VOZAVEX-677702 format. One record per residue (C-alpha): residue in three letters; x, z, y. Coordinates in steps of 0.5 Angstrom, whole numbers. Layout:
N
code, east, up, north
ALA, X, Z, Y;
...
END
This chain:
82
code, east, up, north
MET, 185, 178, 191;
ALA, 180, 174, 187;
ARG, 186, 170, 184;
HIS, 189, 177, 182;
ILE, 183, 181, 179;
ALA, 176, 177, 179;
GLN, 179, 171, 176;
PRO, 183, 174, 170;
LEU, 178, 179, 168;
GLU, 173, 173, 168;
ILE, 178, 169, 163;
MET, 178, 175, 159;
GLY, 171, 175, 158;
PHE, 169, 182, 162;
SER, 162, 182, 165;
HIS, 163, 185, 171;
ALA, 169, 181, 173;
GLU, 164, 178, 179;
ARG, 164, 185, 182;
ALA, 171, 187, 181;
GLY, 176, 187, 187;
ARG, 172, 186, 192;
ILE, 170, 192, 198;
ALA, 163, 191, 199;
LYS, 156, 194, 197;
GLY, 155, 194, 189;
CYS, 162, 192, 188;
ARG, 168, 196, 184;
ALA, 174, 196, 188;
ASP, 180, 201, 188;
ILE, 183, 203, 194;
ALA, 190, 206, 196;
VAL, 192, 208, 203;
LEU, 200, 209, 203;
ASP, 204, 212, 208;
TRP, 210, 206, 208;
GLU, 215, 210, 212;
ASN, 215, 216, 207;
TYR, 213, 212, 201;
THR, 217, 214, 195;
ASP, 216, 213, 187;
ARG, 218, 220, 184;
GLY, 216, 218, 177;
THR, 221, 217, 172;
VAL, 222, 215, 164;
GLN, 222, 223, 163;
GLN, 216, 225, 168;
PRO, 212, 218, 169;
SER, 206, 222, 172;
GLN, 210, 225, 178;
LEU, 205, 224, 184;
ALA, 209, 219, 189;
LEU, 210, 221, 196;
GLY, 207, 218, 202;
ALA, 200, 217, 197;
VAL, 195, 219, 202;
HIS, 188, 217, 199;
VAL, 186, 214, 193;
LEU, 179, 211, 191;
VAL, 177, 209, 184;
ASN, 171, 206, 184;
GLY, 169, 209, 191;
VAL, 171, 216, 188;
PRO, 176, 220, 191;
ALA, 182, 221, 186;
LEU, 187, 223, 192;
LEU, 185, 226, 199;
ASN, 191, 228, 204;
GLY, 196, 227, 198;
GLN, 192, 232, 193;
PRO, 189, 230, 187;
THR, 181, 232, 187;
GLY, 181, 232, 179;
LEU, 175, 227, 180;
ARG, 176, 221, 175;
ALA, 172, 215, 176;
GLY, 176, 210, 172;
GLN, 174, 206, 166;
LEU, 178, 204, 160;
LEU, 178, 197, 159;
ARG, 178, 194, 152;
TYR, 180, 187, 150;
END
C-alpha cells in the first residue's frame, strides 16, 4: 500500500504522507468493505453519483460514510490541493 499511497503523497510534498494508507492508531486510511458476489457499479456519465450495489461499508479517515449499504451523511474526507 505504501507504494500506491504514501510514497506518491510524499513525492508531491504532502506532510501527512507517513500516516496515509496505513490501518493503525493515528493513521489516516479509507476502508471499503465490498460484497464482490453482488458488486455492480451503477454510476454513468449522466448520473455519476449512483451508489454501487454491493458496497457494504465505507470508512473515510475512520468515520463511517456508508453503513450496511446506506449513506450516513457524515463526511470526513479532506480536499488535497497540489
